[in-house]
C-alpha positions in Angstrom: 37.2 51.9 61.1 37.2 55.4 59.9 33.8 55.5 58.2 31.2 58.1 59.1 28.6 55.5 59.2 28.9 51.9 58.5 26.2 50.4 56.2 24.9 47.3 57.6 23.3 45.7 54.6 22.1 46.5 50.9 18.4 47.4 50.9 16.8 48.4 47.6 17.9 50.0 44.3 15.5 52.7 43.3 14.9 53.3 39.4 12.9 56.4 38.2 10.9 56.0 34.9 8.7 58.8 33.2 6.1 56.1 32.2 5.3 53.5 35.0 3.6 50.8 32.7 6.3 51.1 29.8 9.1 51.0 32.6 7.5 47.9 34.3 7.1 46.2 31.1 10.9 46.7 30.3 12.0 45.5 33.8 10.0 42.5 33.8 9.6 41.4 30.3 12.9 42.4 28.8 15.1 41.8 31.9 13.0 39.2 33.4 12.8 40.7 36.9 9.9 39.3 39.0 7.1 42.1 40.2 6.6 41.4 43.8 4.9 43.8 46.0 3.1 46.9 45.0 4.7 49.9 47.2 2.7 52.9 46.5 3.4 54.9 44.2 5.5 52.3 42.7 6.3 48.5 43.0 8.9 46.2 44.4 10.6 44.1 41.9 12.9 41.1 42.7 16.0 39.9 40.6 16.6 36.3 41.4 16.5 37.0 45.3 19.9 39.0 45.0 18.6 42.5 44.4 15.1 44.5 45.3 14.4 47.1 42.8 11.7 50.0 43.6 10.4 51.3 40.4 8.6 54.4 40.4 6.9 56.4 37.6 6.2 60.0 36.8 9.8 61.3 36.6 11.2 63.2 33.9 12.2 61.0 30.8 16.2 61.3 30.4 16.7 63.1 27.1 20.0 61.8 25.9 20.6 58.5 27.2 22.7 57.5 24.0 25.4 60.1 24.5 25.6 59.8 28.2 28.1 57.9 30.3 26.3 56.8 33.6 27.6 58.0 36.9 25.7 55.1 38.4 24.0 52.2 36.8 22.5 48.9 37.5 24.8 46.1 36.4 23.0 42.6 35.4 24.6 39.3 34.7 22.4 37.4 32.1 21.6 33.7 32.5 21.8 33.3 28.7 25.3 34.8 28.6 26.3 38.6 27.7 26.6 37.8 23.8 23.1 36.2 23.4 21.6 38.9 25.6 23.1 41.5 23.5 21.6 39.9 20.1 18.1 39.4 21.8 18.1 42.8 23.0 19.4 44.3 19.5 16.6 42.2 17.8 13.9 43.4 20.3 14.9 46.9 19.5 16.2 47.9 23.0 18.2 51.1 22.9 21.8 50.0 22.9 24.4 52.4 24.3 27.9 52.6 23.1 29.8 49.6 21.9 29.8 45.7 22.9 33.1 45.2 24.8 35.0 42.0 24.7 37.2 42.3 28.0 38.7 38.7 27.5 37.4 35.0 27.6 35.6 35.5 31.0 34.2 39.0 30.7 32.3 40.8 28.2 29.7 43.8 28.7 27.6 46.4 27.0 25.1 49.1 27.9 21.6 49.6 27.2 18.7 51.9 28.2 15.4 51.4 29.4 12.4 53.5 27.9 13.1 56.2 30.1 16.6 56.6 29.3 18.4 55.0 32.3 21.4 53.2 31.6 21.9 49.6 32.7 25.0 47.5 32.1 24.9 43.8 31.0 28.1 42.2 31.9 29.5 38.5 32.8 30.5 35.7 31.0 30.3 35.9 27.2 
């Protein structure tokens, strides 16, 4: 093994937002991720017992989410299917980033942005 360190397990993905309450509402009410434990100054969220997200407010809002190609982004597989998720987010006024991509019968994807401008990818079965 030529690695410098060997990661044992995945711990937490951290998401920084400018407005904590607005960010919390997006992650819990739009994406359906469960609020679990307050972890000052933020909160831990749990996505279907597969991913823990630490959400923290008080950061600077990203100024241009629509034009950015994310260097890193969270990718979620929606229960309702990608097409339905896209339509629901579009109807709800969620910021959509780029085009909806049909990558074949088993994989579609699109990107959206949370209220702070963090880009999120929604991908999976159409």
